[in-house]
C-alpha positions as CSV (number, residue, x, y, z in Angstrom):
1,M,13.3,-2.8,11.3
2,K,13.7,-4.8,8.4
3,P,16.5,-7.0,7.2
4,T,18.2,-5.6,4.4
5,L,20.4,-7.4,1.9
6,P,23.9,-6.2,0.6
7,V,22.5,-4.8,-2.8
8,F,19.6,-3.5,-1.4
9,A,21.3,-1.4,1.4
10,A,23.4,0.0,-1.5
11,L,20.4,1.5,-2.9
12,G,18.9,2.2,0.3
13,L,15.7,-0.5,-0.3
14,T,15.1,-3.2,1.4
15,A,14.8,-6.6,0.8
16,F,10.6,-6.5,1.4
17,T,10.4,-3.7,-1.1
18,I,7.6,-4.2,-3.7
19,A,6.3,-1.2,-5.1
20,P,7.3,2.3,-5.1
21,A,7.2,4.4,-2.2
22,G,4.4,6.3,-3.5
23,A,2.1,3.5,-4.6
24,L,-0.9,3.0,-3.1
25,S,-2.9,0.6,-2.5
26,V,-6.7,1.1,-0.5
27,Y,-9.2,-1.0,0.7
28,V,-12.6,0.2,1.5
29,E,-13.3,-0.1,5.6
30,P,-17.1,-0.4,6.5
31,T,-16.4,1.1,10.0
32,K,-14.6,4.3,10.6
33,A,-12.8,3.1,13.7
34,F,-10.1,0.9,11.7
35,A,-9.9,3.0,9.2
36,D,-6.3,4.8,8.4
37,F,-8.3,8.2,6.9
38,S,-11.2,9.1,6.3
39,V,-11.9,10.5,2.7
40,Y,-14.9,12.7,1.5
41,I,-15.8,12.5,-2.6
42,E,-15.6,15.9,-3.8
43,S,-18.1,16.8,-6.2
44,T,-16.0,18.9,-8.6
45,K,-12.2,18.4,-9.1
46,A,-11.3,22.0,-8.6
47,F,-12.1,21.5,-4.6
48,A,-10.2,18.2,-4.0
49,D,-7.5,17.9,-2.1
50,C,-6.8,15.0,-4.5
51,V,-7.8,14.2,-8.0
52,V,-7.7,10.5,-8.3
53,Y,-7.2,7.7,-10.9
54,K,-8.6,4.1,-10.2
55,E,-5.8,1.8,-11.5
56,P,-6.8,-1.7,-13.4
57,T,-3.8,-3.5,-11.5
58,K,-1.5,-2.6,-8.4
59,A,1.3,-2.7,-10.3
60,F,0.5,0.8,-12.2
61,A,-0.3,2.4,-8.6
62,T,2.9,4.2,-8.8
63,L,2.5,7.5,-7.5
64,P,0.1,8.9,-4.4
65,Q,-2.6,9.6,-6.5
66,H,-2.7,6.3,-8.5
67,W,-5.2,4.2,-6.4
68,Y,-5.7,0.6,-6.8
69,F,-8.9,-0.8,-4.8
70,E,-8.4,-4.0,-3.1
71,S,-10.9,-6.4,-2.1
72,T,-8.8,-7.8,0.8
73,K,-7.5,-5.6,3.8
74,A,-4.6,-7.6,4.5
75,F,-2.8,-6.7,1.0
76,A,-3.9,-2.4,1.3
77,D,-1.2,-0.4,2.1
78,R,-4.1,1.9,3.9
79,A,-7.5,1.3,4.9
80,I,-10.0,4.6,4.1
81,Y,-13.3,4.8,5.1
82,F,-15.7,7.1,2.9
83,E,-16.9,10.2,4.9
84,K,-20.5,11.4,4.3
85,T,-20.0,15.1,5.4
86,K,-16.7,17.0,4.4
87,A,-15.7,18.0,7.9
88,F,-15.2,15.0,9.3
89,A,-12.9,14.1,6.1
90,D,-9.4,13.5,7.0
91,I,-9.0,14.4,2.8
92,S,-11.2,15.0,0.2
93,I,-10.8,13.3,-3.1
94,A,-12.5,13.8,-6.6
95,Y,-12.2,10.9,-9.4
96,T,-10.6,11.4,-13.0
97,D,-11.2,9.0,-16.2
98,T,-7.5,10.3,-17.1
99,K,-4.5,8.9,-15.9
100,A,-2.2,12.8,-16.2
101,F,-5.1,14.7,-14.9
102,A,-4.4,12.7,-11.5
103,R,-2.6,15.4,-9.0
104,C,-2.3,16.0,-4.7
105,K,-2.3,19.4,-3.7
106,V,-1.9,17.6,0.3
107,P,0.4,14.3,1.4
108,I,-1.9,11.6,1.3
109,P,-2.0,10.7,5.4
110,H,0.1,7.8,6.8
111,K,-1.5,4.7,9.0
112,K,-3.2,5.3,12.6
């Protein structure tokens, strides 16, 4: 259980909350066993579970479909593994260049 301060407790936040609940910074794990979930990169946006926008900084990754890619696993919210076969992946994603077109049809898996 995380310690809370009275001001934060009234708002339902912990003292250690830095990013919004939907924020997602990811680290690309080279080994599937150490990843929280596996991802398949879809060639078309229509068939993807999530259309992801790559954020330039972690501060702007405020929605589950806006991902910031970390270079260090310790700073990431989730570790992902890029799967080559769609059947073995937990979710499929496609990238978009437009922030407004990012969306998710399914919830992002939790940590293992």
